[in-house]
TORKOL-4160 file (C-alpha; in steps of 0.2 Angstrom, whole numbers, padded with zeros to 4 digits, m for minus):
456
<pt num="1" X="0081" Y="0294" Z="m0073"/>
<pt num="2" X="0071" Y="0283" Z="m0062"/>
<pt num="3" X="0076" Y="0265" Z="m0061"/>
<pt num="4" X="0062" Y="0252" Z="m0063"/>
<pt num="5" X="0058" Y="0242" Z="m0048"/>
<pt num="6" X="0058" Y="0223" Z="m0051"/>
<pt num="7" X="0053" Y="0208" Z="m0041"/>
<pt num="8" X="0064" Y="0195" Z="m0049"/>
<pt num="9" X="0082" Y="0196" Z="m0055"/>
<pt num="10" X="0084" Y="0200" Z="m0073"/>
<pt num="11" X="0092" Y="0188" Z="m0085"/>
<pt num="12" X="0107" Y="0193" Z="m0095"/>
<pt num="13" X="0126" Y="0196" Z="m0093"/>
<pt num="14" X="0131" Y="0209" Z="m0081"/>
<pt num="15" X="0148" Y="0210" Z="m0090"/>
<pt num="16" X="0138" Y="0216" Z="m0106"/>
<pt num="17" X="0129" Y="0229" Z="m0096"/>
<pt num="18" X="0146" Y="0235" Z="m0088"/>
<pt num="19" X="0155" Y="0236" Z="m0105"/>
<pt num="20" X="0141" Y="0246" Z="m0113"/>
<pt num="21" X="0139" Y="0257" Z="m0098"/>
<pt num="22" X="0158" Y="0261" Z="m0098"/>
<pt num="23" X="0158" Y="0264" Z="m0117"/>
<pt num="24" X="0143" Y="0275" Z="m0116"/>
<pt num="25" X="0147" Y="0284" Z="m0100"/>
<pt num="26" X="0163" Y="0291" Z="m0106"/>
<pt num="27" X="0154" Y="0299" Z="m0120"/>
<pt num="28" X="0140" Y="0307" Z="m0110"/>
<pt num="29" X="0147" Y="0310" Z="m0093"/>
<pt num="30" X="0158" Y="0324" Z="m0087"/>
<pt num="31" X="0172" Y="0320" Z="m0076"/>
<pt num="32" X="0170" Y="0327" Z="m0058"/>
<pt num="33" X="0185" Y="0336" Z="m0051"/>
<pt num="34" X="0186" Y="0324" Z="m0036"/>
<pt num="35" X="0176" Y="0311" Z="m0026"/>
<pt num="36" X="0162" Y="0299" Z="m0032"/>
<pt num="37" X="0157" Y="0300" Z="m0050"/>
<pt num="38" X="0140" Y="0304" Z="m0054"/>
<pt num="39" X="0128" Y="0296" Z="m0066"/>
<pt num="40" X="0119" Y="0305" Z="m0080"/>
<pt num="41" X="0114" Y="0323" Z="m0074"/>
<pt num="42" X="0103" Y="0336" Z="m0080"/>
<pt num="43" X="0104" Y="0337" Z="m0099"/>
<pt num="44" X="0098" Y="0348" Z="m0113"/>
<pt num="45" X="0081" Y="0346" Z="m0119"/>
<pt num="46" X="0086" Y="0338" Z="m0135"/>
<pt num="47" X="0095" Y="0323" Z="m0128"/>
<pt num="48" X="0108" Y="0314" Z="m0139"/>
<pt num="49" X="0104" Y="0296" Z="m0145"/>
<pt num="50" X="0118" Y="0289" Z="m0134"/>
<pt num="51" X="0110" Y="0296" Z="m0118"/>
<pt num="52" X="0094" Y="0288" Z="m0122"/>
<pt num="53" X="0103" Y="0272" Z="m0125"/>
<pt num="54" X="0112" Y="0274" Z="m0109"/>
<pt num="55" X="0095" Y="0276" Z="m0100"/>
<pt num="56" X="0089" Y="0260" Z="m0108"/>
<pt num="57" X="0104" Y="0250" Z="m0103"/>
<pt num="58" X="0104" Y="0256" Z="m0084"/>
<pt num="59" X="0085" Y="0256" Z="m0082"/>
<pt num="60" X="0083" Y="0238" Z="m0079"/>
<pt num="61" X="0094" Y="0238" Z="m0064"/>
<pt num="62" X="0089" Y="0244" Z="m0047"/>
<pt num="63" X="0107" Y="0246" Z="m0041"/>
<pt num="64" X="0122" Y="0250" Z="m0053"/>
<pt num="65" X="0138" Y="0254" Z="m0045"/>
<pt num="66" X="0157" Y="0252" Z="m0046"/>
<pt num="67" X="0169" Y="0250" Z="m0031"/>
<pt num="68" X="0187" Y="0249" Z="m0030"/>
<pt num="69" X="0197" Y="0236" Z="m0022"/>
<pt num="70" X="0194" Y="0243" Z="m0005"/>
<pt num="71" X="0175" Y="0243" Z="m0009"/>
<pt num="72" X="0174" Y="0262" Z="m0009"/>
<pt num="73" X="0162" Y="0268" Z="m0022"/>
<pt num="74" X="0169" Y="0276" Z="m0037"/>
<pt num="75" X="0153" Y="0276" Z="m0047"/>
<pt num="76" X="0134" Y="0276" Z="m0043"/>
<pt num="77" X="0120" Y="0279" Z="m0055"/>
<pt num="78" X="0107" Y="0293" Z="m0050"/>
<pt num="79" X="0093" Y="0280" Z="m0050"/>
<pt num="80" X="0103" Y="0269" Z="m0038"/>
<pt num="81" X="0104" Y="0283" Z="m0026"/>
<pt num="82" X="0085" Y="0285" Z="m0026"/>
<pt num="83" X="0083" Y="0266" Z="m0024"/>
<pt num="84" X="0095" Y="0264" Z="m0008"/>
<pt num="85" X="0090" Y="0281" Z="m0001"/>
<pt num="86" X="0107" Y="0289" Z="0002"/>
<pt num="87" X="0116" Y="0305" Z="m0004"/>
<pt num="88" X="0131" Y="0304" Z="m0015"/>
<pt num="89" X="0141" Y="0313" Z="m0002"/>
<pt num="90" X="0137" Y="0300" Z="0011"/>
<pt num="91" X="0142" Y="0286" Z="0000"/>
<pt num="92" X="0159" Y="0294" Z="m0002"/>
<pt num="93" X="0163" Y="0291" Z="0016"/>
<pt num="94" X="0158" Y="0273" Z="0017"/>
<pt num="95" X="0162" Y="0256" Z="0009"/>
<pt num="96" X="0150" Y="0243" Z="0002"/>
<pt num="97" X="0152" Y="0233" Z="0018"/>
<pt num="98" X="0143" Y="0246" Z="0028"/>
<pt num="99" X="0128" Y="0245" Z="0016"/>
<pt num="100" X="0126" Y="0227" Z="0019"/>
<pt num="101" X="0116" Y="0219" Z="0034"/>
<pt num="102" X="0129" Y="0214" Z="0047"/>
<pt num="103" X="0123" Y="0196" Z="0046"/>
<pt num="104" X="0127" Y="0195" Z="0027"/>
<pt num="105" X="0144" Y="0203" Z="0027"/>
<pt num="106" X="0153" Y="0186" Z="0027"/>
<pt num="107" X="0142" Y="0181" Z="0012"/>
<pt num="108" X="0147" Y="0197" Z="0003"/>
<pt num="109" X="0166" Y="0194" Z="0006"/>
<pt num="110" X="0163" Y="0176" Z="m0001"/>
<pt num="111" X="0155" Y="0183" Z="m0016"/>
<pt num="112" X="0169" Y="0195" Z="m0020"/>
<pt num="113" X="0182" Y="0181" Z="m0017"/>
<pt num="114" X="0172" Y="0170" Z="m0030"/>
<pt num="115" X="0171" Y="0185" Z="m0042"/>
<pt num="116" X="0190" Y="0188" Z="m0041"/>
<pt num="117" X="0195" Y="0170" Z="m0043"/>
<pt num="118" X="0183" Y="0166" Z="m0058"/>
<pt num="119" X="0183" Y="0182" Z="m0067"/>
<pt num="120" X="0165" Y="0179" Z="m0071"/>
<pt num="121" X="0149" Y="0186" Z="m0065"/>
<pt num="122" X="0145" Y="0179" Z="m0048"/>
<pt num="123" X="0129" Y="0182" Z="m0038"/>
<pt num="124" X="0122" Y="0181" Z="m0020"/>
<pt num="125" X="0106" Y="0186" Z="m0012"/>
<pt num="126" X="0108" Y="0196" Z="0004"/>
<pt num="127" X="0101" Y="0211" Z="0014"/>
<pt num="128" X="0105" Y="0229" Z="0009"/>
<pt num="129" X="0102" Y="0243" Z="0022"/>
<pt num="130" X="0090" Y="0255" Z="0015"/>
<pt num="131" X="0091" Y="0273" Z="0021"/>
<pt num="132" X="0100" Y="0268" Z="0037"/>
<pt num="133" X="0084" Y="0260" Z="0043"/>
<pt num="134" X="0079" Y="0243" Z="0037"/>
<pt num="135" X="0086" Y="0229" Z="0026"/>
<pt num="136" X="0079" Y="0224" Z="0009"/>
<pt num="137" X="0083" Y="0208" Z="0000"/>
<pt num="138" X="0093" Y="0211" Z="m0015"/>
<pt num="139" X="0102" Y="0200" Z="m0027"/>
<pt num="140" X="0119" Y="0206" Z="m0031"/>
<pt num="141" X="0129" Y="0202" Z="m0046"/>
<pt num="142" X="0147" Y="0206" Z="m0046"/>
<pt num="143" X="0161" Y="0205" Z="m0059"/>
<pt num="144" X="0179" Y="0210" Z="m0058"/>
<pt num="145" X="0181" Y="0225" Z="m0069"/>
<pt num="146" X="0190" Y="0242" Z="m0070"/>
<pt num="147" X="0182" Y="0260" Z="m0071"/>
<pt num="148" X="0193" Y="0274" Z="m0078"/>
<pt num="149" X="0208" Y="0264" Z="m0074"/>
<pt num="150" X="0204" Y="0260" Z="m0057"/>
<pt num="151" X="0203" Y="0241" Z="m0053"/>
<pt num="152" X="0188" Y="0235" Z="m0043"/>
<pt num="153" X="0171" Y="0227" Z="m0046"/>
<pt num="154" X="0156" Y="0231" Z="m0056"/>
<pt num="155" X="0140" Y="0228" Z="m0046"/>
<pt num="156" X="0122" Y="0226" Z="m0052"/>
<pt num="157" X="0108" Y="0224" Z="m0039"/>
<pt num="158" X="0090" Y="0218" Z="m0041"/>
<pt num="159" X="0077" Y="0221" Z="m0028"/>
<pt num="160" X="0070" Y="0203" Z="m0024"/>
<pt num="161" X="0062" Y="0208" Z="m0007"/>
<pt num="162" X="0044" Y="0206" Z="m0014"/>
<pt num="163" X="0048" Y="0189" Z="m0022"/>
<pt num="164" X="0057" Y="0183" Z="m0006"/>
<pt num="165" X="0042" Y="0188" Z="0004"/>
<pt num="166" X="0031" Y="0178" Z="m0007"/>
<pt num="167" X="0042" Y="0163" Z="m0006"/>
<pt num="168" X="0042" Y="0164" Z="0013"/>
<pt num="169" X="0023" Y="0164" Z="0013"/>
<pt num="170" X="0022" Y="0150" Z="0001"/>
<pt num="171" X="0035" Y="0140" Z="0012"/>
<pt num="172" X="0025" Y="0144" Z="0027"/>
<pt num="173" X="0009" Y="0138" Z="0019"/>
<pt num="174" X="0017" Y="0122" Z="0013"/>
<pt num="175" X="0023" Y="0118" Z="0030"/>
<pt num="176" X="0008" Y="0123" Z="0040"/>
<pt num="177" X="m0008" Y="0113" Z="0044"/>
<pt num="178" X="m0022" Y="0126" Z="0042"/>
<pt num="179" X="m0034" Y="0118" Z="0054"/>
<pt num="180" X="m0023" Y="0117" Z="0069"/>
<pt num="181" X="m0009" Y="0129" Z="0065"/>
<pt num="182" X="0003" Y="0115" Z="0069"/>
<pt num="183" X="0017" Y="0110" Z="0057"/>
<pt num="184" X="0012" Y="0097" Z="0045"/>
<pt num="185" X="0022" Y="0081" Z="0038"/>
<pt num="186" X="0031" Y="0091" Z="0026"/>
<pt num="187" X="0039" Y="0102" Z="0040"/>
<pt num="188" X="0041" Y="0087" Z="0051"/>
<pt num="189" X="0052" Y="0076" Z="0039"/>
<pt num="190" X="0067" Y="0088" Z="0039"/>
<pt num="191" X="0066" Y="0089" Z="0058"/>
<pt num="192" X="0066" Y="0070" Z="0059"/>
<pt num="193" X="0081" Y="0069" Z="0047"/>
<pt num="194" X="0091" Y="0081" Z="0057"/>
<pt num="195" X="0087" Y="0072" Z="0073"/>
<pt num="196" X="0093" Y="0056" Z="0066"/>
<pt num="197" X="0109" Y="0064" Z="0060"/>
<pt num="198" X="0112" Y="0072" Z="0077"/>
<pt num="199" X="0109" Y="0055" Z="0085"/>
<pt num="200" X="0122" Y="0047" Z="0073"/>
<pt num="201" X="0135" Y="0061" Z="0076"/>
<pt num="202" X="0133" Y="0064" Z="0094"/>
<pt num="203" X="0125" Y="0048" Z="0101"/>
<pt num="204" X="0110" Y="0058" Z="0108"/>
<pt num="205" X="0095" Y="0046" Z="0105"/>
<pt num="206" X="0079" Y="0054" Z="0097"/>
<pt num="207" X="0062" Y="0049" Z="0101"/>
<pt num="208" X="0046" Y="0051" Z="0091"/>
<pt num="209" X="0028" Y="0048" Z="0097"/>
<pt num="210" X="0013" Y="0045" Z="0085"/>
<pt num="211" X="m0004" Y="0049" Z="0093"/>
<pt num="212" X="m0020" Y="0043" Z="0085"/>
<pt num="213" X="m0037" Y="0046" Z="0091"/>
<pt num="214" X="m0047" Y="0030" Z="0093"/>
<pt num="215" X="m0062" Y="0028" Z="0082"/>
<pt num="216" X="m0062" Y="0047" Z="0078"/>
<pt num="217" X="m0074" Y="0045" Z="0063"/>
<pt num="218" X="m0088" Y="0041" Z="0075"/>
<pt num="219" X="m0087" Y="0060" Z="0080"/>
<pt num="220" X="m0089" Y="0065" Z="0062"/>
<pt num="221" X="m0104" Y="0053" Z="0059"/>
<pt num="222" X="m0113" Y="0057" Z="0075"/>
<pt num="223" X="m0110" Y="0076" Z="0077"/>
<pt num="224" X="m0104" Y="0082" Z="0060"/>
<pt num="225" X="m0087" Y="0087" Z="0053"/>
<pt num="226" X="m0088" Y="0104" Z="0062"/>
<pt num="227" X="m0088" Y="0095" Z="0078"/>
<pt num="228" X="m0074" Y="0084" Z="0072"/>
<pt num="229" X="m0063" Y="0099" Z="0067"/>
<pt num="230" X="m0066" Y="0108" Z="0084"/>
<pt num="231" X="m0060" Y="0092" Z="0093"/>
<pt num="232" X="m0045" Y="0091" Z="0082"/>
<pt num="233" X="m0041" Y="0109" Z="0087"/>
<pt num="234" X="m0044" Y="0105" Z="0105"/>
<pt num="235" X="m0033" Y="0090" Z="0104"/>
<pt num="236" X="m0019" Y="0101" Z="0096"/>
<pt num="237" X="m0020" Y="0113" Z="0111"/>
<pt num="238" X="m0019" Y="0099" Z="0124"/>
<pt num="239" X="m0004" Y="0091" Z="0115"/>
<pt num="240" X="0005" Y="0108" Z="0115"/>
<pt num="241" X="0001" Y="0111" Z="0134"/>
<pt num="242" X="0009" Y="0094" Z="0137"/>
<pt num="243" X="0025" Y="0097" Z="0127"/>
<pt num="244" X="0040" Y="0109" Z="0130"/>
<pt num="245" X="0047" Y="0122" Z="0119"/>
<pt num="246" X="0061" Y="0111" Z="0112"/>
<pt num="247" X="0049" Y="0097" Z="0106"/>
<pt num="248" X="0041" Y="0098" Z="0088"/>
<pt num="249" X="0023" Y="0094" Z="0087"/>
<pt num="250" X="0015" Y="0091" Z="0070"/>
<pt num="251" X="m0002" Y="0085" Z="0063"/>
<pt num="252" X="0003" Y="0071" Z="0050"/>
<pt num="253" X="m0014" Y="0064" Z="0046"/>
<pt num="254" X="m0033" Y="0067" Z="0049"/>
<pt num="255" X="m0033" Y="0062" Z="0067"/>
<pt num="256" X="m0014" Y="0058" Z="0069"/>
<pt num="257" X="m0001" Y="0069" Z="0078"/>
<pt num="258" X="0018" Y="0067" Z="0079"/>
<pt num="259" X="0028" Y="0073" Z="0094"/>
<pt num="260" X="0047" Y="0074" Z="0091"/>
<pt num="261" X="0055" Y="0073" Z="0109"/>
<pt num="262" X="0071" Y="0083" Z="0112"/>
<pt num="263" X="0087" Y="0073" Z="0113"/>
<pt num="264" X="0092" Y="0064" Z="0129"/>
<pt num="265" X="0109" Y="0059" Z="0136"/>
<pt num="266" X="0106" Y="0040" Z="0133"/>
<pt num="267" X="0093" Y="0028" Z="0127"/>
<pt num="268" X="0086" Y="0024" Z="0144"/>
<pt num="269" X="0083" Y="0042" Z="0148"/>
<pt num="270" X="0075" Y="0045" Z="0130"/>
<pt num="271" X="0063" Y="0030" Z="0133"/>
<pt num="272" X="0058" Y="0036" Z="0150"/>
<pt num="273" X="0055" Y="0053" Z="0144"/>
<pt num="274" X="0045" Y="0047" Z="0129"/>
<pt num="275" X="0034" Y="0035" Z="0140"/>
<pt num="276" X="0031" Y="0049" Z="0153"/>
<pt num="277" X="0025" Y="0061" Z="0140"/>
<pt num="278" X="0015" Y="0048" Z="0131"/>
<pt num="279" X="0005" Y="0044" Z="0148"/>
<pt num="280" X="0002" Y="0062" Z="0151"/>
<pt num="281" X="m0005" Y="0064" Z="0133"/>
<pt num="282" X="m0016" Y="0049" Z="0136"/>
<pt num="283" X="m0023" Y="0057" Z="0152"/>
<pt num="284" X="m0025" Y="0073" Z="0143"/>
<pt num="285" X="m0035" Y="0066" Z="0128"/>
<pt num="286" X="m0046" Y="0056" Z="0141"/>
<pt num="287" X="m0053" Y="0072" Z="0148"/>
<pt num="288" X="m0070" Y="0076" Z="0142"/>
<pt num="289" X="m0072" Y="0087" Z="0126"/>
<pt num="290" X="m0087" Y="0098" Z="0124"/>
<pt num="291" X="m0096" Y="0103" Z="0108"/>
<pt num="292" X="m0112" Y="0113" Z="0108"/>
<pt num="293" X="m0115" Y="0109" Z="0126"/>
<pt num="294" X="m0113" Y="0090" Z="0123"/>
<pt num="295" X="m0098" Y="0081" Z="0132"/>
<pt num="296" X="m0088" Y="0068" Z="0121"/>
<pt num="297" X="m0076" Y="0056" Z="0128"/>
<pt num="298" X="m0061" Y="0051" Z="0117"/>
<pt num="299" X="m0046" Y="0040" Z="0119"/>
<pt num="300" X="m0030" Y="0038" Z="0110"/>
<pt num="301" X="m0016" Y="0026" Z="0105"/>
<pt num="302" X="0002" Y="0031" Z="0105"/>
<pt num="303" X="0017" Y="0022" Z="0096"/>
<pt num="304" X="0034" Y="0026" Z="0102"/>
<pt num="305" X="0051" Y="0024" Z="0092"/>
<pt num="306" X="0068" Y="0028" Z="0097"/>
<pt num="307" X="0083" Y="0031" Z="0086"/>
<pt num="308" X="0096" Y="0024" Z="0084"/>
<pt num="309" X="0090" Y="0006" Z="0086"/>
<pt num="310" X="0103" Y="m0008" Z="0087"/>
<pt num="311" X="0091" Y="m0020" Z="0080"/>
<pt num="312" X="0093" Y="m0010" Z="0063"/>
<pt num="313" X="0111" Y="m0007" Z="0064"/>
<pt num="314" X="0114" Y="m0014" Z="0047"/>
<pt num="315" X="0101" Y="m0003" Z="0039"/>
<pt num="316" X="0111" Y="0010" Z="0030"/>
<pt num="317" X="0097" Y="0020" Z="0021"/>
<pt num="318" X="0103" Y="0036" Z="0030"/>
<pt num="319" X="0091" Y="0047" Z="0019"/>
<pt num="320" X="0075" Y="0037" Z="0026"/>
<pt num="321" X="0065" Y="0043" Z="0040"/>
<pt num="322" X="0067" Y="0028" Z="0051"/>
<pt num="323" X="0058" Y="0036" Z="0066"/>
<pt num="324" X="0042" Y="0039" Z="0057"/>
<pt num="325" X="0041" Y="0021" Z="0050"/>
<pt num="326" X="0045" Y="0013" Z="0067"/>
<pt num="327" X="0033" Y="0024" Z="0076"/>
<pt num="328" X="0019" Y="0020" Z="0064"/>
<pt num="329" X="0023" Y="0002" Z="0066"/>
<pt num="330" X="0022" Y="0004" Z="0085"/>
<pt num="331" X="0006" Y="0013" Z="0083"/>
<pt num="332" X="m0002" Y="m0001" Z="0074"/>
<pt num="333" X="0004" Y="m0013" Z="0088"/>
<pt num="334" X="m0005" Y="m0001" Z="0101"/>
<pt num="335" X="m0021" Y="m0001" Z="0090"/>
<pt num="336" X="m0020" Y="m0020" Z="0089"/>
<pt num="337" X="m0020" Y="m0021" Z="0108"/>
<pt num="338" X="m0037" Y="m0013" Z="0109"/>
<pt num="339" X="m0032" Y="0006" Z="0109"/>
<pt num="340" X="m0031" Y="0018" Z="0124"/>
<pt num="341" X="m0013" Y="0013" Z="0127"/>
<pt num="342" X="0005" Y="0015" Z="0121"/>
<pt num="343" X="0017" Y="0004" Z="0113"/>
<pt num="344" X="0036" Y="0004" Z="0110"/>
<pt num="345" X="0042" Y="m0001" Z="0093"/>
<pt num="346" X="0047" Y="m0019" Z="0092"/>
<pt num="347" X="0053" Y="m0027" Z="0076"/>
<pt num="348" X="0040" Y="m0039" Z="0069"/>
<pt num="349" X="0050" Y="m0053" Z="0060"/>
<pt num="350" X="0036" Y="m0065" Z="0060"/>
<pt num="351" X="0037" Y="m0075" Z="0043"/>
<pt num="352" X="0018" Y="m0077" Z="0043"/>
<pt num="353" X="0016" Y="m0060" Z="0037"/>
<pt num="354" X="0026" Y="m0063" Z="0022"/>
<pt num="355" X="0018" Y="m0080" Z="0019"/>
<pt num="356" X="0001" Y="m0071" Z="0020"/>
<pt num="357" X="0006" Y="m0058" Z="0007"/>
<pt num="358" X="0012" Y="m0072" Z="m0005"/>
<pt num="359" X="m0004" Y="m0081" Z="m0002"/>
<pt num="360" X="m0015" Y="m0066" Z="m0006"/>
<pt num="361" X="m0006" Y="m0064" Z="m0023"/>
<pt num="362" X="m0008" Y="m0083" Z="m0026"/>
<pt num="363" X="m0027" Y="m0081" Z="m0022"/>
<pt num="364" X="m0029" Y="m0068" Z="m0036"/>
<pt num="365" X="m0019" Y="m0079" Z="m0048"/>
<pt num="366" X="m0030" Y="m0094" Z="m0043"/>
<pt num="367" X="m0046" Y="m0085" Z="m0048"/>
<pt num="368" X="m0039" Y="m0080" Z="m0065"/>
<pt num="369" X="m0032" Y="m0097" Z="m0068"/>
<pt num="370" X="m0048" Y="m0107" Z="m0063"/>
<pt num="371" X="m0039" Y="m0116" Z="m0049"/>
<pt num="372" X="m0055" Y="m0118" Z="m0039"/>
<pt num="373" X="m0068" Y="m0132" Z="m0039"/>
<pt num="374" X="m0084" Y="m0137" Z="m0031"/>
<pt num="375" X="m0086" Y="m0153" Z="m0021"/>
<pt num="376" X="m0103" Y="m0160" Z="m0016"/>
<pt num="377" X="m0106" Y="m0169" Z="0000"/>
<pt num="378" X="m0122" Y="m0180" Z="0001"/>
<pt num="379" X="m0135" Y="m0176" Z="0014"/>
<pt num="380" X="m0145" Y="m0191" Z="0019"/>
<pt num="381" X="m0162" Y="m0193" Z="0027"/>
<pt num="382" X="m0162" Y="m0201" Z="0044"/>
<pt num="383" X="m0179" Y="m0208" Z="0040"/>
<pt num="384" X="m0177" Y="m0216" Z="0023"/>
<pt num="385" X="m0158" Y="m0216" Z="0023"/>
<pt num="386" X="m0158" Y="m0210" Z="0005"/>
<pt num="387" X="m0149" Y="m0195" Z="m0002"/>
<pt num="388" X="m0161" Y="m0180" Z="m0002"/>
<pt num="389" X="m0148" Y="m0166" Z="m0005"/>
<pt num="390" X="m0130" Y="m0160" Z="m0006"/>
<pt num="391" X="m0119" Y="m0147" Z="0002"/>
<pt num="392" X="m0108" Y="m0138" Z="m0010"/>
<pt num="393" X="m0090" Y="m0135" Z="m0004"/>
<pt num="394" X="m0077" Y="m0125" Z="m0013"/>
<pt num="395" X="m0060" Y="m0131" Z="m0014"/>
<pt num="396" X="m0043" Y="m0123" Z="m0020"/>
<pt num="397" X="m0030" Y="m0134" Z="m0028"/>
<pt num="398" X="m0014" Y="m0123" Z="m0027"/>
<pt num="399" X="m0001" Y="m0128" Z="m0040"/>
<pt num="400" X="0013" Y="m0129" Z="m0028"/>
<pt num="401" X="0005" Y="m0132" Z="m0010"/>
<pt num="402" X="m0009" Y="m0143" Z="m0016"/>
<pt num="403" X="m0026" Y="m0143" Z="m0008"/>
<pt num="404" X="m0028" Y="m0127" Z="0003"/>
<pt num="405" X="m0040" Y="m0129" Z="0017"/>
<pt num="406" X="m0055" Y="m0117" Z="0016"/>
<pt num="407" X="m0051" Y="m0111" Z="0034"/>
<pt num="408" X="m0036" Y="m0103" Z="0027"/>
<pt num="409" X="m0042" Y="m0095" Z="0010"/>
<pt num="410" X="m0060" Y="m0090" Z="0015"/>
<pt num="411" X="m0055" Y="m0077" Z="0028"/>
<pt num="412" X="m0041" Y="m0071" Z="0016"/>
<pt num="413" X="m0054" Y="m0069" Z="0002"/>
<pt num="414" X="m0065" Y="m0059" Z="0014"/>
<pt num="415" X="m0051" Y="m0048" Z="0019"/>
<pt num="416" X="m0045" Y="m0044" Z="0001"/>
<pt num="417" X="m0063" Y="m0042" Z="m0007"/>
<pt num="418" X="m0063" Y="m0058" Z="m0017"/>
<pt num="419" X="m0077" Y="m0067" Z="m0007"/>
<pt num="420" X="m0091" Y="m0059" Z="m0017"/>
<pt num="421" X="m0084" Y="m0066" Z="m0033"/>
<pt num="422" X="m0081" Y="m0083" Z="m0026"/>
<pt num="423" X="m0098" Y="m0084" Z="m0017"/>
<pt num="424" X="m0107" Y="m0080" Z="m0033"/>
<pt num="425" X="m0097" Y="m0092" Z="m0043"/>
<pt num="426" X="m0101" Y="m0106" Z="m0030"/>
<pt num="427" X="m0120" Y="m0102" Z="m0032"/>
<pt num="428" X="m0119" Y="m0102" Z="m0051"/>
<pt num="429" X="m0110" Y="m0118" Z="m0052"/>
<pt num="430" X="m0121" Y="m0127" Z="m0039"/>
<pt num="431" X="m0137" Y="m0122" Z="m0048"/>
<pt num="432" X="m0129" Y="m0128" Z="m0065"/>
<pt num="433" X="m0124" Y="m0145" Z="m0057"/>
<pt num="434" X="m0142" Y="m0147" Z="m0050"/>
<pt num="435" X="m0150" Y="m0144" Z="m0067"/>
<pt num="436" X="m0138" Y="m0157" Z="m0075"/>
<pt num="437" X="m0143" Y="m0170" Z="m0061"/>
<pt num="438" X="m0161" Y="m0167" Z="m0064"/>
<pt num="439" X="m0159" Y="m0170" Z="m0083"/>
<pt num="440" X="m0151" Y="m0187" Z="m0079"/>
<pt num="441" X="m0165" Y="m0192" Z="m0068"/>
<pt num="442" X="m0156" Y="m0189" Z="m0051"/>
<pt num="443" X="m0169" Y="m0180" Z="m0041"/>
<pt num="444" X="m0163" Y="m0170" Z="m0026"/>
<pt num="445" X="m0174" Y="m0159" Z="m0014"/>
<pt num="446" X="m0161" Y="m0145" Z="m0012"/>
<pt num="447" X="m0142" Y="m0140" Z="m0013"/>
<pt num="448" X="m0135" Y="m0131" Z="0002"/>
<pt num="449" X="m0122" Y="m0117" Z="0000"/>
<pt num="450" X="m0112" Y="m0108" Z="0013"/>
<pt num="451" X="m0113" Y="m0090" Z="0011"/>
<pt num="452" X="m0101" Y="m0076" Z="0019"/>
<pt num="453" X="m0110" Y="m0062" Z="0029"/>
<pt num="454" X="m0101" Y="m0050" Z="0017"/>
<pt num="455" X="m0113" Y="m0056" Z="0003"/>
<pt num="456" X="m0128" Y="m0049" Z="0012"/>
């Protein structure tokens, strides 16, 4: 009987298989004189129905065996022998411990302890040495049972090596940036969390650098995306050349790289090491790139964050990646300084940011609620001293703050994309007002409207 090779564990109760096996096995097997009991042997040509049923029960399991309390084999099916590549006589001389990879012996012992304590089927995935050569990944399911009056464990094993190899390939693909062969952000996050936990537990500060190439998109626009990809790969190589084996390098965005620096003894040493590495990286990026014989000069901005930070001592969100958020904030500070520089994270508690965010929301509400009005300022002639035209001026009457000056809300409207709506509204209302004045006999030569450059 040949056992079916499977790539995923079968569902079902091992105890059911064992009970049926024991009941059927006593009817179709002959008791050996001594030593390890055999599985179904050569049978007459006309096999009884019980034998065929036995084949059906055992066929779904790659390894089916029974061991005594000392883990010596007292039953192994013939298909199991072919699966693990051993002779029956050899198995009589060893225990289950010797079939398991040395690194997994402790897991096997823990599995047996759980099975003894619970009396239920327990399972674990571990390595089984096949043919005295190489380990294969097997899911073992174990239940406490007896065989021919001998107490021990019934064992069923399922080959999951192909499934485990596929899983490892998927995990690697999930955590790998294909363009640069660096780790990606999915792989970086666990490393950041571990670094933060180690810093909390042992007081060894961790440092993270975020490097972003300044105005990288101009390379794509000028030379094409192939040139941009080639320079990203070159940038990854330069970063790896500047970092050590204990430092984690990852590509976390299009042109943004993260470097997790190895822990230092104290915060001062961590800051010094991070700054020294950042300056080396800035110098490395400034070296000319070459694509198709053309030299390209790039620069980078780097944000640096250290963990823990006493300025956030009351922040208890242990699951959060503080380092990544702080380094990103520092990177924005470096970009705001003009680029080609580095900046350490400094908390920005400026209330103006919160006020601006609230004013943005109020601006959208003001547009929906009709809080804007148009005022007209007369324009007189220096020769006749008469009114020849008017200038249309938009005003915002905020329900709480009153009249908001244009110098405050016009730049805000330009930044959030509302300036086109407001500009078109001003033009429409100004023209309607001019028509009304004409109907009343008020003749004006023109109306002046201030228009944002974004409207062209």
